C-alpha positions as CSV (number, residue, x, y, z in Angstrom):
1,M,189.6,63.9,-32.4
2,E,190.3,60.5,-30.9
3,I,187.7,59.0,-28.7
4,L,188.6,56.0,-26.4
5,Y,186.1,53.7,-24.6
6,F,186.9,51.9,-21.7
7,A,185.3,48.7,-19.7
8,W,181.6,48.2,-20.6
9,L,181.5,51.6,-22.6
10,R,183.7,49.5,-24.9
11,E,181.7,46.7,-25.0
12,R,178.6,48.6,-25.8
13,V,180.2,50.8,-28.7
14,G,181.9,47.8,-30.1
15,V,185.6,49.5,-30.7
16,P,188.2,50.5,-28.3
17,R,188.8,54.0,-30.2
18,E,187.7,55.9,-33.1
19,H,188.4,59.1,-34.9
20,V,185.2,61.9,-35.0
21,D,185.1,65.0,-36.7
22,T,182.8,66.9,-34.7
23,Q,181.6,70.7,-34.2
24,A,180.7,70.1,-30.8
25,A,181.6,72.6,-28.3
26,T,181.3,70.7,-25.0
27,V,181.9,67.0,-23.9
28,A,178.0,67.2,-23.4
29,E,177.3,68.2,-27.2
30,L,179.9,65.3,-28.5
31,V,177.6,62.9,-26.2
32,A,174.5,64.1,-27.8
33,E,176.0,63.8,-31.5
34,L,177.6,60.3,-30.7
35,V,174.0,59.2,-29.4
36,A,172.5,60.5,-32.6
37,R,174.5,58.1,-34.7
38,E,173.5,54.7,-33.8
39,P,171.7,52.7,-31.3
40,R,174.7,51.4,-29.8
41,Y,175.8,54.7,-28.6
42,A,172.4,55.8,-27.3
43,T,172.7,52.4,-25.3
44,A,176.2,53.3,-24.1
45,F,175.3,56.8,-23.0
46,S,172.1,56.1,-21.6
47,D,173.2,57.2,-18.2
48,P,175.8,59.9,-18.2
49,S,175.8,60.3,-14.6
50,V,177.7,56.8,-14.1
51,L,180.3,57.9,-16.6
52,R,183.4,59.8,-16.2
53,V,185.4,61.6,-18.9
54,A,188.9,62.7,-19.4
55,L,190.3,65.3,-21.8
56,D,194.0,64.7,-23.1
57,Q,194.5,62.4,-20.0
58,E,193.0,65.1,-17.3
59,L,189.6,64.5,-15.7
60,A,186.9,66.9,-16.8
61,G,183.4,67.2,-16.4
62,F,180.6,67.2,-19.3
63,D,180.5,70.9,-19.7
64,A,183.8,71.3,-20.2
65,P,184.8,72.7,-23.4
66,L,186.4,70.7,-26.4
67,A,188.6,73.6,-28.2
68,G,192.1,72.4,-28.6
69,V,191.4,69.0,-27.2
70,R,193.0,65.8,-29.1
71,E,192.0,63.0,-26.7
72,V,188.3,62.2,-25.3
73,A,188.4,59.2,-22.9
74,F,185.2,57.8,-21.7
75,F,185.0,55.5,-18.7
76,P,183.1,54.0,-15.7
77,P,184.0,55.2,-12.1
78,M,187.2,53.2,-11.0
79,T,187.2,51.5,-7.6
80,G,190.3,49.7,-6.2
81,G,192.2,49.0,-3.0
């Protein structure tokens, strides 16, 4: 599955996107797998409550299932006017 990182998440992880093979059933499990990989992921995901996630370009929660998902995007909340 493709994982996309936006804004300061991209800076902390060090790449804008990557392909990941995962057995995670939910977004939260995917984040746990990433955090266990390297310290840069632990830093990026240190406070998931300030993050948003989209699955195949649809907003979702961290409890959302990953079955059939091709793309996961992580980003901070957006503001604007």
